[in-house]
C-alpha positions as CSV (number, residue, x, y, z in Angstrom):
1,M,123.8,113.7,160.1
2,P,122.7,112.1,156.8
3,H,125.6,110.6,154.7
4,R,125.1,113.1,151.9
5,E,125.3,116.1,154.2
6,R,128.3,114.7,156.0
7,S,130.0,114.2,152.7
8,K,129.2,117.7,151.6
9,T,130.6,119.0,154.9
10,L,133.8,117.0,154.5
11,D,134.3,118.4,150.9
12,I,133.9,122.0,152.3
13,E,136.3,121.3,155.1
14,Q,138.9,119.8,152.8
15,R,138.6,122.8,150.4
16,L,139.0,125.3,153.2
17,L,142.0,123.4,154.6
18,I,143.8,123.3,151.2
19,D,143.0,127.0,150.7
20,A,144.3,127.8,154.1
21,I,147.6,126.0,153.4
22,Y,148.0,127.9,150.2
23,L,147.2,131.3,151.8
24,R,149.4,130.7,154.9
25,Y,152.3,128.8,153.5
26,H,152.1,129.3,149.7
27,Y,152.0,125.5,149.0
28,D,149.4,124.8,146.4
29,F,147.6,121.5,146.6
30,R,144.3,122.8,145.1
31,S,144.7,120.9,141.8
32,Y,145.9,117.6,143.3
33,A,143.7,114.6,142.7
34,Q,140.9,114.7,145.2
35,A,140.7,111.0,146.0
36,S,144.4,110.7,146.8
37,L,144.3,114.0,148.8
38,C,141.4,112.7,150.9
39,R,143.2,109.5,151.8
40,R,146.3,111.4,152.9
41,L,144.3,113.9,154.9
42,N,142.6,111.0,156.7
43,A,146.0,109.7,157.7
44,A,147.0,113.1,158.9
45,L,143.9,113.3,161.1
46,A,145.0,110.2,162.9
47,R,148.6,111.4,163.2
48,F,147.7,114.7,164.7
49,Q,144.8,113.4,166.7
50,C,142.2,115.7,165.2
51,K,138.6,114.6,164.9
52,T,137.8,116.9,161.9
53,L,139.6,118.6,159.1
54,S,138.4,121.9,160.7
55,Q,140.4,121.1,163.8
56,L,143.4,120.1,161.7
57,Q,143.1,123.4,159.8
58,D,143.2,125.4,163.1
59,R,146.4,123.6,164.1
60,V,148.0,124.0,160.6
61,L,147.3,127.8,160.7
62,H,148.6,128.3,164.2
63,E,151.3,125.6,164.6
64,P,154.0,125.7,161.8
65,D,155.5,122.5,163.1
66,V,152.2,120.7,162.4
67,F,152.2,121.9,158.8
68,A,155.8,120.7,158.4
69,G,154.6,117.3,159.5
70,M,151.7,117.5,157.2
71,L,153.9,117.7,154.2
72,D,155.0,114.1,154.8
73,Y,151.3,113.2,154.2
74,L,150.6,115.6,151.3
75,T,153.7,114.7,149.3
76,V,154.7,111.1,148.3
77,Q,158.0,110.0,149.7
78,V,158.2,106.4,148.4
79,S,161.0,105.5,146.0
80,D,163.9,103.2,145.3
81,M,167.2,103.6,143.5
82,F,166.9,102.4,139.9
83,R,163.1,101.9,140.4
84,D,161.7,100.3,137.2
85,P,165.2,99.2,135.9
86,D,164.0,99.1,132.3
87,Y,163.5,102.9,132.4
88,F,167.1,103.3,133.4
89,R,168.2,100.7,130.8
90,A,166.4,102.8,128.2
91,L,168.1,105.9,129.3
92,R,171.5,104.1,129.3
93,E,171.0,102.7,125.8
94,Q,168.8,105.1,123.9
95,V,169.1,108.6,125.6
96,L,172.7,108.9,126.9
97,P,174.3,108.3,123.5
98,H,172.5,111.5,122.3
99,L,173.5,113.4,125.4
100,H,177.2,112.6,124.7
101,T,177.1,115.1,122.0
102,Y,176.7,118.1,124.4
103,P,179.7,119.7,126.0
104,L,177.7,120.5,129.2
105,L,174.6,118.7,130.4
106,K,171.8,119.9,132.7
107,I,169.2,117.4,134.1
108,W,166.1,118.2,136.1
109,V,164.7,115.7,138.5
110,A,161.3,117.1,139.4
111,G,159.6,115.8,142.6
112,C,162.9,114.2,143.7
113,S,161.6,113.1,147.1
114,T,164.5,111.8,149.3
115,G,166.8,111.5,146.4
116,E,166.8,107.9,145.2
117,E,166.3,108.8,141.5
118,V,168.9,111.6,141.7
119,Y,171.6,109.2,142.9
120,S,170.5,106.6,140.4
121,L,171.0,109.1,137.5
122,A,174.3,110.2,138.9
123,V,175.6,106.6,139.0
124,L,174.2,106.1,135.5
125,L,176.0,109.2,134.2
126,Q,179.2,108.2,135.9
127,E,179.1,104.8,134.3
128,A,178.6,106.5,130.9
129,G,181.5,109.0,131.5
130,L,179.2,112.0,131.5
131,L,178.9,113.0,135.2
132,E,181.9,115.3,135.1
133,R,180.1,117.6,132.7
134,T,176.7,117.3,134.2
135,F,174.6,119.4,136.7
136,I,171.6,117.7,138.2
137,Y,168.9,120.0,139.5
138,A,166.8,118.1,142.0
139,T,163.6,119.8,143.2
140,D,160.7,119.1,145.6
141,I,158.3,121.0,147.7
142,N,159.1,119.1,150.9
143,A,162.1,120.7,152.7
144,K,162.7,117.7,155.0
145,A,162.9,115.4,152.0
146,L,165.3,117.7,150.2
147,Q,167.5,117.8,153.3
148,A,167.6,114.0,153.4
149,A,168.3,113.8,149.7
150,S,171.2,116.2,149.9
151,A,172.8,114.1,152.6
152,G,172.8,111.0,150.4
153,V,172.3,108.6,153.4
154,F,170.1,105.5,153.2
155,D,169.4,102.6,155.5
156,V,171.6,99.6,154.7
157,E,168.6,97.3,154.7
158,R,167.5,99.0,151.4
159,V,170.7,98.4,149.6
160,P,170.1,94.9,148.4
161,A,167.0,96.0,146.5
162,F,168.9,99.1,145.2
163,S,171.8,96.8,144.0
164,Q,169.4,94.4,142.3
165,N,167.7,97.2,140.4
166,H,171.0,98.7,139.5
167,A,172.2,95.4,138.0
168,A,168.9,94.9,136.1
169,S,169.4,98.4,134.5
170,G,172.4,97.1,132.6
171,A,175.0,98.3,135.1
172,V,178.7,98.1,134.2
173,T,179.9,98.6,137.8
174,S,178.9,97.6,141.3
175,L,176.7,99.9,143.2
176,S,179.0,99.5,146.2
177,D,181.6,101.4,144.2
178,Y,179.6,104.6,145.0
179,Y,178.9,104.5,148.7
180,T,180.5,103.8,152.1
181,A,178.7,101.7,154.7
182,A,178.9,102.2,158.5
183,Y,176.6,101.9,161.5
184,G,173.6,100.5,159.5
185,R,173.7,103.3,156.9
186,V,175.3,103.9,153.6
187,V,176.4,107.3,152.4
188,F,176.9,108.0,148.7
189,H,180.2,109.6,147.7
190,K,180.7,113.3,147.6
191,S,181.9,113.0,144.0
192,L,178.3,112.2,143.1
193,R,176.8,114.9,145.3
194,D,179.1,117.6,143.9
195,H,177.1,117.5,140.7
196,M,173.7,117.9,142.4
197,V,171.8,121.1,143.3
198,F,168.8,120.6,145.6
199,S,166.2,123.3,145.7
200,D,162.6,123.9,146.7
201,H,160.3,124.2,143.6
202,S,156.6,123.8,143.1
203,L,155.2,122.5,139.8
204,A,151.9,124.2,140.8
205,T,153.2,127.8,141.3
206,D,156.8,128.2,140.3
207,S,158.4,128.9,136.9
208,V,161.2,127.4,134.8
209,F,164.6,128.2,136.3
210,S,167.1,126.7,133.6
211,E,167.3,125.2,130.2
212,V,167.9,121.4,130.5
213,H,168.6,118.5,128.3
214,L,166.6,115.9,130.3
215,V,163.7,116.1,132.6
216,S,162.8,113.1,134.7
217,C,159.5,113.4,136.6
218,R,158.2,110.0,137.5
219,N,155.1,109.1,139.5
220,V,154.3,112.7,140.3
221,L,151.8,113.7,137.7
222,I,149.4,110.8,138.7
223,Y,148.7,112.8,141.9
224,F,147.6,115.9,139.9
225,E,144.4,116.8,138.3
226,R,144.4,117.4,134.5
227,A,144.9,121.2,134.7
228,L,148.0,120.8,136.9
229,Q,149.4,118.0,134.8
230,D,149.2,120.3,131.8
231,R,150.9,123.1,133.7
232,A,153.7,120.8,134.8
233,L,154.2,119.4,131.3
234,G,154.2,123.0,130.0
235,L,157.1,123.8,132.4
236,F,159.0,120.8,131.2
237,R,158.5,121.7,127.5
238,E,159.7,125.2,128.3
239,A,162.7,124.0,130.2
240,L,163.9,121.5,127.6
241,C,166.3,122.5,124.9
242,Q,165.4,121.5,121.3
243,R,165.4,117.7,121.0
244,G,165.6,117.4,124.8
245,F,164.2,114.3,126.6
246,L,161.3,113.9,129.0
247,G,160.9,110.8,131.2
248,L,157.6,110.1,133.0
249,G,156.3,107.3,135.2
250,S,154.9,104.0,133.9
251,K,151.3,105.1,134.6
252,E,151.8,108.6,133.1
253,S,151.4,109.7,129.5
254,L,151.5,112.8,127.3
255,R,148.8,111.4,125.1
256,F,145.9,113.6,126.2
257,S,147.9,116.6,127.4
258,T,147.8,120.0,125.8
259,Q,151.6,119.6,125.4
260,A,151.4,116.4,123.4
261,D,152.0,118.0,120.1
262,A,155.4,119.4,121.3
263,F,156.8,115.9,121.8
264,E,157.4,112.7,119.9
265,D,157.8,109.2,121.2
266,C,161.4,108.1,122.0
267,V,160.9,104.9,124.1
268,P,157.1,104.6,124.4
269,L,157.2,101.5,126.6
270,Q,159.2,103.4,129.2
271,C,157.3,106.7,128.8
272,I,160.3,108.6,127.4
273,Y,159.6,111.4,125.0
274,R,161.7,113.8,122.9
275,K,160.9,117.4,122.3
276,K,160.3,118.2,118.7
277,A,162.6,120.6,116.9
278,L,161.1,123.9,115.8
279,A,159.8,123.9,112.3
């Protein structure tokens, strides 16, 4: 088959597979960046020993366990605690002082993956004396990732990097104050988890569920096409209270979004924005 025809067939198969996932399981990947999606689907082909996307589609439709495994390829599960320490330093020094003025705080971590950022924020809030009056809503579309996040358990080999990032963020405590180590794992204290609510939520199809003071959604929008980026940012704008804060990833920006006019720069170098007050 000529290359052009083969490429066209692959495009059709990919579209049909993504449509099938949406119709069968109500997970919407139709507006995800196509190049990234193609790479992930190629990896899934090898994992499930399928020669074509059509074969993979057949298995996804008829074998729910295959779809559950597919989510690990379609969603990104790569993170670290206090990833990009300067972002957390900026929150610590320039955002949390404003949040101190509220009697009750609500924070939304969108695309929380296996929970590294959620626990980072909980530690940050504890160090600032704010955790006791804070609820952290942590959402993702991957049920397995949410289950891992809610457990708060991580391999001990990852902890030195976590601790290094924590210190670089301007920490005033030791990260070891917040977990217990045993049998090659660490588990973060229940006192942190008591302030977290983990829930399934899709930025592609779901609505706002609460008013919040801070949204942190980092390294998620880069996997979306422009229309879905705008939809997600619209949800964040709607969820944020007046003068609430939005944190994005280092390669993400509001600049060309349809939501840009609703925000002003807070810490531009760390992609932290603040929702404008109504005129």
